[in-house]
PDB file of N, CA, C and O in Angstrom:
ATOM      1  N   UNK A   1       0.408  -1.077  -0.324  1.00  0.00           N
ATOM      2  CA  UNK A   1      -0.077  -0.690   0.037  1.00  0.00           C
ATOM      3  C   UNK A   1       0.942   1.585  -0.250  1.00  0.00           C
ATOM      4  O   UNK A   1       0.826   2.468  -1.100  1.00  0.00           O
ATOM      5  N   UNK A   2       1.793   1.410   1.116  1.00  0.00           N
ATOM      6  CA  UNK A   2       2.613   2.753   0.868  1.00  0.00           C
ATOM      7  C   UNK A   2       3.916   2.801  -0.008  1.00  0.00           C
ATOM      8  O   UNK A   2       4.846   3.535   0.327  1.00  0.00           O
ATOM      9  N   UNK A   3       3.965   2.187  -0.887  1.00  0.00           N
ATOM     10  CA  UNK A   3       4.769   1.944  -2.111  1.00  0.00           C
ATOM     11  C   UNK A   3       3.845   2.164  -3.283  1.00  0.00           C
ATOM     12  O   UNK A   3       4.325   2.578  -4.338  1.00  0.00           O
ATOM     13  N   UNK A   4       2.057   1.822  -3.134  1.00  0.00           N
ATOM     14  CA  UNK A   4       1.448   3.087  -4.463  1.00  0.00           C
ATOM     15  C   UNK A   4       1.986   4.824  -3.866  1.00  0.00           C
ATOM     16  O   UNK A   4       2.502   5.897  -4.180  1.00  0.00           O
ATOM     17  N   UNK A   5       1.565   4.265  -3.132  1.00  0.00           N
ATOM     18  CA  UNK A   5       1.089   6.522  -2.442  1.00  0.00           C
ATOM     19  C   UNK A   5       2.888   6.647  -2.998  1.00  0.00           C
ATOM     20  O   UNK A   5       3.354   7.677  -3.484  1.00  0.00           O
ATOM     21  N   UNK A   6       3.296   5.983  -2.888  1.00  0.00           N
ATOM     22  CA  UNK A   6       3.896   6.493  -3.192  1.00  0.00           C
ATOM     23  C   UNK A   6       5.190   6.723  -4.893  1.00  0.00           C
ATOM     24  O   UNK A   6       6.072   7.569  -5.043  1.00  0.00           O
ATOM     25  N   UNK A   7       4.801   5.715  -5.756  1.00  0.00           N
ATOM     26  CA  UNK A   7       4.216   6.226  -6.306  1.00  0.00           C
ATOM     27  C   UNK A   7       3.718   6.844  -7.453  1.00  0.00           C
ATOM     28  O   UNK A   7       4.218   7.150  -8.535  1.00  0.00           O
ATOM     29  N   UNK A   8       2.770   6.937  -7.026  1.00  0.00           N
ATOM     30  CA  UNK A   8       1.863   7.965  -6.896  1.00  0.00           C
ATOM     31  C   UNK A   8       2.559   9.852  -6.650  1.00  0.00           C
ATOM     32  O   UNK A   8       2.851  10.555  -7.617  1.00  0.00           O
ATOM     33  N   UNK A   9       2.635  10.129  -5.786  1.00  0.00           N
ATOM     34  CA  UNK A   9       2.588  10.624  -4.939  1.00  0.00           C
ATOM     35  C   UNK A   9       4.364  11.596  -6.278  1.00  0.00           C
ATOM     36  O   UNK A   9       4.745  12.580  -6.912  1.00  0.00           O
ATOM     37  N   UNK A  10       4.635  10.356  -5.861  1.00  0.00           N
ATOM     38  CA  UNK A  10       6.613  11.146  -7.583  1.00  0.00           C
ATOM     39  C   UNK A  10       5.813  11.604  -8.653  1.00  0.00           C
ATOM     40  O   UNK A  10       5.841  12.782  -9.009  1.00  0.00           O
ATOM     41  N   UNK A  11       4.734  10.310  -9.463  1.00  0.00           N
ATOM     42  CA  UNK A  11       4.219  10.649 -10.351  1.00  0.00           C
ATOM     43  C   UNK A  11       3.259  11.891 -10.966  1.00  0.00           C
ATOM     44  O   UNK A  11       2.677  11.944 -12.049  1.00  0.00           O
ATOM     45  N   UNK A  12       3.321  12.995  -9.728  1.00  0.00           N
ATOM     46  CA  UNK A  12       2.052  14.065  -9.513  1.00  0.00           C
ATOM     47  C   UNK A  12       2.236  15.344 -10.441  1.00  0.00           C
ATOM     48  O   UNK A  12       1.565  15.858 -11.336  1.00  0.00           O
ATOM     49  N   UNK A  13       3.839  15.711  -9.623  1.00  0.00           N
ATOM     50  CA  UNK A  13       4.900  16.933 -11.098  1.00  0.00           C
ATOM     51  C   UNK A  13       4.918  16.208 -11.800  1.00  0.00           C
ATOM     52  O   UNK A  13       3.997  16.560 -12.538  1.00  0.00           O
ATOM     53  N   UNK A  14       5.491  14.951 -12.378  1.00  0.00           N
ATOM     54  CA  UNK A  14       5.379  14.831 -13.684  1.00  0.00           C
ATOM     55  C   UNK A  14       3.954  14.717 -14.941  1.00  0.00           C
ATOM     56  O   UNK A  14       3.699  14.780 -16.143  1.00  0.00           O
ATOM     57  N   UNK A  15       3.274  14.480 -13.401  1.00  0.00           N
ATOM     58  CA  UNK A  15       1.479  15.228 -14.273  1.00  0.00           C
ATOM     59  C   UNK A  15       1.514  17.016 -15.094  1.00  0.00           C
ATOM     60  O   UNK A  15       1.420  17.687 -16.122  1.00  0.00           O
ATOM     61  N   UNK A  16       1.689  16.986 -13.909  1.00  0.00           N
ATOM     62  CA  UNK A  16       1.689  18.796 -13.863  1.00  0.00           C
ATOM     63  C   UNK A  16       2.657  19.161 -14.886  1.00  0.00           C
ATOM     64  O   UNK A  16       2.230  20.036 -15.640  1.00  0.00           O
ATOM     65  N   UNK A  17       3.883  18.733 -15.145  1.00  0.00           N
ATOM     66  CA  UNK A  17       4.888  19.931 -16.312  1.00  0.00           C
ATOM     67  C   UNK A  17       3.697  18.724 -16.962  1.00  0.00           C
ATOM     68  O   UNK A  17       3.269  19.490 -17.826  1.00  0.00           O
ATOM     69  N   UNK A  18       2.894  17.481 -17.175  1.00  0.00           N
ATOM     70  CA  UNK A  18       2.157  17.463 -19.023  1.00  0.00           C
ATOM     71  C   UNK A  18       1.572  18.017 -19.125  1.00  0.00           C
ATOM     72  O   UNK A  18       1.470  18.419 -20.284  1.00  0.00           O
ATOM     73  N   UNK A  19       0.768  18.515 -18.274  1.00  0.00           N
ATOM     74  CA  UNK A  19      -0.178  19.236 -18.366  1.00  0.00           C
ATOM     75  C   UNK A  19       0.533  20.941 -18.512  1.00  0.00           C
ATOM     76  O   UNK A  19      -0.135  21.523 -19.366  1.00  0.00           O
ATOM     77  N   UNK A  20       1.333  21.613 -18.109  1.00  0.00           N
ATOM     78  CA  UNK A  20       2.180  23.125 -18.387  1.00  0.00           C
ATOM     79  C   UNK A  20       2.848  22.727 -20.390  1.00  0.00           C
ATOM     80  O   UNK A  20       3.323  23.561 -21.161  1.00  0.00           O
ATOM     81  N   UNK A  21       2.650  21.423 -20.625  1.00  0.00           N
ATOM     82  CA  UNK A  21       3.897  21.531 -21.721  1.00  0.00           C
ATOM     83  C   UNK A  21       2.314  22.084 -22.644  1.00  0.00           C
ATOM     84  O   UNK A  21       2.151  23.155 -23.227  1.00  0.00           O
ATOM     85  N   UNK A  22       1.230  20.819 -22.486  1.00  0.00           N
ATOM     86  CA  UNK A  22       0.458  20.508 -23.015  1.00  0.00           C
ATOM     87  C   UNK A  22      -0.256  22.199 -23.636  1.00  0.00           C
ATOM     88  O   UNK A  22      -0.780  22.265 -24.748  1.00  0.00           O
ATOM     89  N   UNK A  23      -0.138  23.514 -22.646  1.00  0.00           N
ATOM     90  CA  UNK A  23      -0.769  24.685 -22.296  1.00  0.00           C
ATOM     91  C   UNK A  23       0.055  25.019 -23.319  1.00  0.00           C
ATOM     92  O   UNK A  23      -0.453  25.422 -24.365  1.00  0.00           O
ATOM     93  N   UNK A  24       1.650  24.893 -23.175  1.00  0.00           N
ATOM     94  CA  UNK A  24       3.134  25.965 -23.616  1.00  0.00           C
ATOM     95  C   UNK A  24       2.533  25.631 -25.102  1.00  0.00           C
ATOM     96  O   UNK A  24       1.976  26.635 -25.547  1.00  0.00           O
ATOM     97  N   UNK A  25       2.484  24.630 -25.911  1.00  0.00           N
ATOM     98  CA  UNK A  25       1.961  24.233 -27.354  1.00  0.00           C
ATOM     99  C   UNK A  25       1.545  25.024 -27.787  1.00  0.00           C
ATOM    100  O   UNK A  25       1.955  25.770 -28.675  1.00  0.00           O
ATOM    101  N   UNK A  26      -0.193  24.973 -26.703  1.00  0.00           N
ATOM    102  CA  UNK A  26      -0.674  26.285 -27.586  1.00  0.00           C
ATOM    103  C   UNK A  26      -0.960  27.832 -27.513  1.00  0.00           C
ATOM    104  O   UNK A  26      -1.732  28.490 -28.210  1.00  0.00           O
ATOM    105  N   UNK A  27      -0.223  28.199 -26.592  1.00  0.00           N
ATOM    106  CA  UNK A  27      -0.784  29.817 -26.198  1.00  0.00           C
ATOM    107  C   UNK A  27       0.460  30.720 -27.246  1.00  0.00           C
ATOM    108  O   UNK A  27       1.684  30.719 -27.114  1.00  0.00           O
ATOM    109  N   UNK A  28      -0.081  31.177 -27.902  1.00  0.00           N
ATOM    110  CA  UNK A  28       0.259  32.884 -27.594  1.00  0.00           C
ATOM    111  C   UNK A  28       1.293  33.656 -27.509  1.00  0.00           C
ATOM    112  O   UNK A  28       1.245  34.368 -26.506  1.00  0.00           O
ATOM    113  N   UNK A  29       2.294  33.817 -28.214  1.00  0.00           N
ATOM    114  CA  UNK A  29       3.205  34.769 -27.314  1.00  0.00           C
ATOM    115  C   UNK A  29       2.423  36.357 -27.403  1.00  0.00           C
ATOM    116  O   UNK A  29       2.003  36.621 -28.530  1.00  0.00           O
ATOM    117  N   UNK A  30       2.155  37.596 -26.161  1.00  0.00           N
ATOM    118  CA  UNK A  30       1.933  38.446 -26.005  1.00  0.00           C
ATOM    119  C   UNK A  30       2.368  39.363 -25.228  1.00  0.00           C
ATOM    120  O   UNK A  30       2.549  39.113 -24.036  1.00  0.00           O
ATOM    121  N   UNK A  31       2.578  40.401 -25.670  1.00  0.00           N
ATOM    122  CA  UNK A  31       3.613  41.736 -25.331  1.00  0.00           C
ATOM    123  C   UNK A  31       1.660  42.636 -24.190  1.00  0.00           C
ATOM    124  O   UNK A  31       1.600  43.609 -23.438  1.00  0.00           O
ATOM    125  N   UNK A  32       0.962  42.034 -24.482  1.00  0.00           N
ATOM    126  CA  UNK A  32      -0.566  42.969 -23.428  1.00  0.00           C
ATOM    127  C   UNK A  32      -0.011  42.226 -21.776  1.00  0.00           C
ATOM    128  O   UNK A  32       0.557  41.193 -21.422  1.00  0.00           O
ATOM    129  N   UNK A  33      -0.334  42.928 -21.399  1.00  0.00           N
ATOM    130  CA  UNK A  33      -0.867  43.222 -20.327  1.00  0.00           C
ATOM    131  C   UNK A  33      -2.091  41.832 -19.495  1.00  0.00           C
ATOM    132  O   UNK A  33      -1.968  40.822 -18.802  1.00  0.00           O
ATOM    133  N   UNK A  34      -3.158  42.605 -20.110  1.00  0.00           N
ATOM    134  CA  UNK A  34      -4.868  41.801 -20.192  1.00  0.00           C
ATOM    135  C   UNK A  34      -3.986  40.126 -20.741  1.00  0.00           C
ATOM    136  O   UNK A  34      -4.057  39.362 -19.778  1.00  0.00           O
ATOM    137  N   UNK A  35      -3.331  39.522 -21.799  1.00  0.00           N
ATOM    138  CA  UNK A  35      -2.327  38.325 -22.113  1.00  0.00           C
ATOM    139  C   UNK A  35      -2.368  38.089 -21.710  1.00  0.00           C
ATOM    140  O   UNK A  35      -3.310  37.319 -21.520  1.00  0.00           O
ATOM    141  N   UNK A  36      -1.210  38.358 -20.621  1.00  0.00           N
ATOM    142  CA  UNK A  36       0.044  37.232 -19.957  1.00  0.00           C
ATOM    143  C   UNK A  36      -0.529  36.461 -18.921  1.00  0.00           C
ATOM    144  O   UNK A  36      -0.171  35.406 -18.397  1.00  0.00           O
ATOM    145  N   UNK A  37      -2.266  37.807 -18.585  1.00  0.00           N
ATOM    146  CA  UNK A  37      -2.821  37.080 -17.433  1.00  0.00           C
ATOM    147  C   UNK A  37      -4.153  37.050 -18.056  1.00  0.00           C
ATOM    148  O   UNK A  37      -4.874  37.349 -17.104  1.00  0.00           O
ATOM    149  N   UNK A  38      -4.663  36.931 -18.731  1.00  0.00           N
ATOM    150  CA  UNK A  38      -5.128  35.777 -19.375  1.00  0.00           C
ATOM    151  C   UNK A  38      -5.051  34.500 -19.318  1.00  0.00           C
ATOM    152  O   UNK A  38      -5.944  33.729 -18.968  1.00  0.00           O
ATOM    153  N   UNK A  39      -3.552  34.144 -19.799  1.00  0.00           N
ATOM    154  CA  UNK A  39      -3.166  33.253 -19.408  1.00  0.00           C
ATOM    155  C   UNK A  39      -2.211  32.331 -18.809  1.00  0.00           C
ATOM    156  O   UNK A  39      -1.971  31.224 -19.289  1.00  0.00           O
ATOM    157  N   UNK A  40      -1.553  32.897 -17.530  1.00  0.00           N
ATOM    158  CA  UNK A  40      -1.711  32.655 -16.408  1.00  0.00           C
ATOM    159  C   UNK A  40      -2.565  32.141 -15.407  1.00  0.00           C
ATOM    160  O   UNK A  40      -2.422  31.547 -14.338  1.00  0.00           O
ATOM    161  N   UNK A  41      -3.772  32.683 -16.299  1.00  0.00           N
ATOM    162  CA  UNK A  41      -5.370  32.038 -15.488  1.00  0.00           C
ATOM    163  C   UNK A  41      -5.071  31.128 -16.535  1.00  0.00           C
ATOM    164  O   UNK A  41      -4.013  30.690 -16.083  1.00  0.00           O
ATOM    165  N   UNK A  42      -5.232  30.547 -17.569  1.00  0.00           N
ATOM    166  CA  UNK A  42      -5.769  29.365 -18.433  1.00  0.00           C
ATOM    167  C   UNK A  42      -4.722  28.684 -17.388  1.00  0.00           C
ATOM    168  O   UNK A  42      -5.391  28.224 -16.463  1.00  0.00           O
ATOM    169  N   UNK A  43      -3.418  28.459 -17.196  1.00  0.00           N
ATOM    170  CA  UNK A  43      -2.426  27.529 -16.833  1.00  0.00           C
ATOM    171  C   UNK A  43      -3.144  27.512 -16.027  1.00  0.00           C
ATOM    172  O   UNK A  43      -4.232  26.964 -16.198  1.00  0.00           O
ATOM    173  N   UNK A  44      -2.789  28.150 -14.752  1.00  0.00           N
ATOM    174  CA  UNK A  44      -3.124  28.129 -13.092  1.00  0.00           C
ATOM    175  C   UNK A  44      -4.960  27.479 -13.187  1.00  0.00           C
ATOM    176  O   UNK A  44      -5.403  27.090 -12.106  1.00  0.00           O
ATOM    177  N   UNK A  45      -5.894  27.388 -14.377  1.00  0.00           N
ATOM    178  CA  UNK A  45      -7.028  26.645 -13.517  1.00  0.00           C
ATOM    179  C   UNK A  45      -6.508  25.111 -14.425  1.00  0.00           C
ATOM    180  O   UNK A  45      -6.893  23.941 -14.422  1.00  0.00           O
ATOM    181  N   UNK A  46      -5.946  25.522 -14.806  1.00  0.00           N
ATOM    182  CA  UNK A  46      -5.598  23.850 -15.459  1.00  0.00           C
ATOM    183  C   UNK A  46      -4.476  22.754 -14.555  1.00  0.00           C
ATOM    184  O   UNK A  46      -4.214  21.568 -14.356  1.00  0.00           O
ATOM    185  N   UNK A  47      -4.192  23.754 -14.308  1.00  0.00           N
ATOM    186  CA  UNK A  47      -3.592  23.195 -12.806  1.00  0.00           C
ATOM    187  C   UNK A  47      -3.785  22.100 -11.320  1.00  0.00           C
ATOM    188  O   UNK A  47      -3.396  21.127 -10.674  1.00  0.00           O
ATOM    189  N   UNK A  48      -5.252  23.859 -11.570  1.00  0.00           N
ATOM    190  CA  UNK A  48      -6.474  23.296 -10.575  1.00  0.00           C
ATOM    191  C   UNK A  48      -6.691  22.379 -10.679  1.00  0.00           C
ATOM    192  O   UNK A  48      -6.399  21.473  -9.897  1.00  0.00           O
ATOM    193  N   UNK A  49      -7.810  22.226 -12.586  1.00  0.00           N
ATOM    194  CA  UNK A  49      -7.614  20.639 -12.525  1.00  0.00           C
ATOM    195  C   UNK A  49      -7.740  19.342 -12.218  1.00  0.00           C
ATOM    196  O   UNK A  49      -8.508  18.457 -11.842  1.00  0.00           O
ATOM    197  N   UNK A  50      -5.987  19.784 -12.740  1.00  0.00           N
ATOM    198  CA  UNK A  50      -5.115  18.215 -12.153  1.00  0.00           C
ATOM    199  C   UNK A  50      -4.957  17.611 -11.037  1.00  0.00           C
ATOM    200  O   UNK A  50      -4.632  16.520 -10.568  1.00  0.00           O
ATOM    201  N   UNK A  51      -5.497  19.325 -10.555  1.00  0.00           N
ATOM    202  CA  UNK A  51      -4.057  19.161  -8.967  1.00  0.00           C
ATOM    203  C   UNK A  51      -6.190  17.935  -8.314  1.00  0.00           C
ATOM    204  O   UNK A  51      -6.322  16.840  -7.765  1.00  0.00           O
ATOM    205  N   UNK A  52      -7.228  18.942  -8.796  1.00  0.00           N
ATOM    206  CA  UNK A  52      -8.726  18.320  -8.101  1.00  0.00           C
ATOM    207  C   UNK A  52      -8.683  16.777  -8.451  1.00  0.00           C
ATOM    208  O   UNK A  52      -9.132  16.032  -7.580  1.00  0.00           O
ATOM    209  N   UNK A  53      -8.071  16.045  -9.932  1.00  0.00           N
ATOM    210  CA  UNK A  53      -8.147  14.641 -10.356  1.00  0.00           C
ATOM    211  C   UNK A  53      -6.632  13.798  -9.634  1.00  0.00           C
ATOM    212  O   UNK A  53      -6.533  12.572  -9.615  1.00  0.00           O
ATOM    213  N   UNK A  54      -5.754  14.570  -9.184  1.00  0.00           N
ATOM    214  CA  UNK A  54      -4.848  13.677  -8.793  1.00  0.00           C
ATOM    215  C   UNK A  54      -6.294  13.240  -6.586  1.00  0.00           C
ATOM    216  O   UNK A  54      -6.903  12.238  -6.211  1.00  0.00           O
ATOM    217  N   UNK A  55      -6.130  14.476  -6.033  1.00  0.00           N
ATOM    218  CA  UNK A  55      -6.802  14.439  -4.488  1.00  0.00           C
ATOM    219  C   UNK A  55      -8.392  13.374  -4.858  1.00  0.00           C
ATOM    220  O   UNK A  55      -9.109  13.112  -3.893  1.00  0.00           O
ATOM    221  N   UNK A  56      -8.639  13.054  -5.713  1.00  0.00           N
ATOM    222  CA  UNK A  56      -9.992  12.485  -5.694  1.00  0.00           C
ATOM    223  C   UNK A  56     -10.053  10.811  -6.585  1.00  0.00           C
ATOM    224  O   UNK A  56     -11.002  10.102  -6.919  1.00  0.00           O
ATOM    225  N   UNK A  57      -7.990  10.606  -6.790  1.00  0.00           N
ATOM    226  CA  UNK A  57      -7.874   9.239  -6.808  1.00  0.00           C
ATOM    227  C   UNK A  57      -7.483   8.705  -5.948  1.00  0.00           C
ATOM    228  O   UNK A  57      -7.384   7.478  -5.976  1.00  0.00           O
TER     229      UNK A  57
END
């Protein structure tokens, strides 16, 4: 039981990295401040959703 928990705990940063990479693949660079905040909000929302999935497993 403990080994499974350690594996899940070790895989969480990898999953968050995959989410961030998928976000980075579709984001368009912009110098506008409002676009910067919007893309940061999108990334944090994706990571929050991933966190909810991790907590429910």
